[in-house]
N, C-alpha and C positions, 0 to 999 in steps of 0.2 A: 426725406420719404422715402423713394428706392433705396436707399440704401440701411437705414430700417428693418426695412422689409429683408434683402439679403439678411442682413444682420441676425433676424429673427430667424429665415432657412436655414441660416446655417447650424443656428442652437437650435434646431427641432432636429436637424439630424444626425446629429453631436450627441441630442439623448437620444435619439431612436439610437444608434452606433451602441449607445454604452447599454441600453435595455435590450438588446436581439440575444439576448439569450436568457436563461431561467435557472437562477438559482432557488435552492426553500431556501426561505428566513427562517431563526432564531423562534418568528413568533409563529409563525406561518407551520414550522414544526409543529410546537405546540398544539394548533389549530389539528394541523390532519398529518400524524402521523399516523392516529389510530386506525385511521379512513381511509385513509389513499394510500402510503406509501407504504404503512407494513402486510394492508391488504394487498397491492401487489408484488408484496417481495414473496408470500405465501401462496400464492397463488401461482410461480411456478414451481415443477414439481420439481422435486430436489431428487436428482439419479446418482449413479453412482459407477466405477470403475472398475478395476482389479490392477495392480501394480506384477509386475515379475515375481515380486516377493511373495504376492498375493494378501498382499495390505489391500484392504476398501479405502478410495479416497471417494468422497463428494461433491458434487459441483450444480450449481443451476445456471441457467438460461436464459434470459432475456431482449427479445429479441426484438428490434419495431420494421414498421414493413419500410422500405425506401430508406434501408436506415446509410448513413454519416461514415461509417465505418464498423469496426468490430473488434470493440476492447476489450481485452482478459485482464483479468485484474489479477495478480499476484502478493496475497495480505501478512502480514505482519505477522510472527511470534504472537503464540497465544488466542492472535486472531480468527474467528469464525465467518461464514460469511454474514452473519447476522448482524454483525456490527456493521455490514457498507449497507441498508438498506436504503437510507440517505443518500447514500449518493449511488448507487444503481440507479434507480429515480430520479436523478437530476439527469443523470448521461440521457437517459432511456427520455426524456421528460425535451433533450436536448438533440434527441435525432440520432444517438449510437445505442449499438445495440451491444448487451453485454454479456460477457461467460466470465465465473468465477469458481476457484473451486479452494474447496478445506487444504491446505498443503498433509500428508502424514502427518499425525499425534496429535492434530487440532481441531477446534471444530466437529463436524461432522465426521471428518475420518476418523480410519481408528487409532486410535491410540497404540505406543512400540514398547510400554512397558509395562507392568502387570501394575505399577501405581500409578494409575492413568491421567493423575492431577500433574506430573512430573512434563516437563517439558523437552524431552529427546530427539536427535537425533545422530543414527551410526555414523555416515556420510553426506554430507552438506548435498552431495553431486545427489544424493535420494531426488531430492527439489527437484532436478532441473531435467533428470530422467522421469518424472509423474508430469511433471511441467511438458517435456514434450510430446509425450503419449495423448495429455491432455488435448494436445495443440494440432496431431495428428488424426485423429482420431476422433475427436468430436466437435474442437473447431469451426466454425468454418469456412471455407474456401474463398469467401467472397477475398474482395482485397476491396479499401486498403482492411489491414490489421493494424491494432496499436495493441504493444504491451505496459501495463500501466502498474503500478506496482510501490509497492509503500514498508521501510526498515527493514525486517528482514528481506519480507516479497521483492528492496532492490537488489539484497545481493544474491539472489535466483534470479530477477531479471539479466543481469547485469549481466551474469555468468553464464546464463541463456543465448544471450546475443553473440557474447565471443565467443558462442561455438556454434549458434546456427542462427546467423545474420541474415537468409533470406527468407526468413518463417515472419518477421515484421517489417514496416514500414514505417515505423517511428514508439521510440522507448521515451515515455515519464514517467520519473523516478520522484517518488515524494517521501521527504527524509530518510534517503537508503543509508543502511546500515553496512557502508563502507570501514567502517571501524566501530565498534562498540568502545561508547566510555564507561573507565576503567577509573573511579574516584574522582581523578581529573586527566583532563584531554590529554596534556604529559606525559601522563604518566600510566597509558593507553595501551604502547608498543609492549612497552615494559611485564605487566602485570601478561597479556596476550601470550610473549611468552614465557614466564613462568606457567600458565595454565596449561599450553602445549606440552610445554617438556618437561615435568614434576609431576603432574595430578595423577592421581590416583581416582578409584571409585568413580569412575566417568557415568555409570546410573543413578547416582544416588544426586541430590539436593545441590546445589552452587553456595557454598558458604552464604551467609544470609537470607535464602531464597527456602518459600516455605507453599504448602498449595493453595488455591485458592480459598483467600478470606476474604470474605463481603464486608468484616469489620475493617479490613486494611485499606479500603480503599476510599476513603475521607480526601473529596475534592477539593478542601483547602494544602494539603499537602500532597498533590497529586502532580505530577511531571511531565502534562503530555497536550494537557488544552485547558485559555482560560475559560472557556463553551461551560456555564451548569447546564444546561439545555441538556446541549449534545453530548455533555456525561453525564447524565443523569437518565437520557433515554439508552447510553449504551450500557451502563450496566442494570436497566429493568430488561434491557433483550437478551443481555447470559441471565440473565434471573430466570424469566421464561422458558429457555432453551438449557437448563444446566447443565447438559451431555457435552454442551459445547465450552463448558468451564475448563479452565484449565492454567496451573498452576508457574510455581518458578521457573527456571530452565536447570538442568543437568550441570552436572561439568562438562561431560562430554557436550555437548548442545554447544555452552561457552567454545570450546578447546576450536571444535566445528567452525565456530561462529570467524574466531578470531583469523583463522586460519583461510579460511574462504572469501571473508570480503576485502584481505591481503589481492589477494589475486585476484579477483576481481576490477580490483586499484590499478595492480600492474601489470591485468591480460587487454583495459581497456583501448588499446592503442587497435584492438582488433575492431572494435564500434566503426559499422562502418554506414549507419542510416542516423539520421536525425532525431537526437537526444535533447528534455527538458529535464532538467533537473532543478525541484524545487527542495529550497534551500530552510527549512527554518530556524530564525536571527536566533533563536532560545530556547533549540536544545539542547535537554539535556542526557539524552538517548544515546547519543551516535557522536561521532566527533566531524564536526565541517571541514577539520584540515581535509583528513579524508577524502571527503569529497569534495570538494579542490581541485585535489591529485589527482581525483576520476577522471576531473570534466581537465584539467590541463594534458588527462595522457589522452583522450578520446581526441581533441580536438576538436579542429574545424566541425562535428558533427556530435559539440556538443554546446548544450546555454545554460547559464548557472540561474538562478534566480531567485532574490534573497528574497523571500515574502519576512518581514518586520511584525514583531511583535508576536509570532509564529511559537509556540511549541509544538516540540516535536508529534502530534498526531492534526499534520495541516487541516484533515478531512473533517474535524471533528471541533475544529475550533471556532470561533467569534465569527460573525456572517462579513466585516470587513479582512482579516485573513484566506477565511474558506473561500469566499468570492473573489478576489485577488487571485486568488492559486485556482480557483476553476474556470477564470476566466485566460487565467495565462495557455493553460493546457487549451482549452476551445480553440482559442486564437492564435498556438502553437499547431494547433491540430488544423486546424483551417485552409492555415498559410500553408503546412508543408503538404497536406496529402491532395489541393484540389488546388 
């Protein structure tokens, strides 16, 4: 009898430990997105700052009382903060304050070309400079601070921490673009080299790319997620905020992405803060080999976690993959920061 009582107590303790974090599931997302999650996002004031070249950068702040840490989000290419409403809500519900900016040329921020649909950058380091200004002038000075990044934002975050290692206490990378995937992973280095060294018309669309076209966004053929619920909500968010839409990348953006993603990997040995890298097992947007090289170069500071069954967009994946990733993040932060 005593053994059964102890066994029941152990089971109850494990159950509590498993459920001590709050993450939105797909069913509750359908029920509460427009009544709780989206209203919380739009309640936060959209604010701006200007870069030294006078580009307007948009951002929002989502503070919580007695915050466990401040999370700064660096998003991926094409993304605006409108896409991150569920993730911001979940971090707030788990006791984390969130700061998020839209990188120059996308989201609510100022576009860089006359054709505002082209995703372009003249120098990838500009992203890092914008983030540095944001951290120095806007983000709370209270520690601990965490830099969390996805895809292109992962390149930006990696470069940032390699240069300004004392600004943050931990780094979390989701499907970081340590090398963009080009046709086949094995061909990516060669194709990147050709684009960097032989391309012209840097402000034109990369071959095969075009402006934002809703008819091209078919869930069945998408490379990003297995969750139709989250995919549809993401697309609806952009439809409600058409000024945040952006199309394909320019030749110049691809050339810069190839160049600076490699630099971020080569310089990973400069990272001296705890780093969690979430690798999507079925990623077809960025290469996993470069991510492994990055973690190897960062040595003891980097832990790579494969999210089995996940496509590139881990934060809008099905519950099984998304919740596992978020639980890994919160456990990593709890262990690292406290």
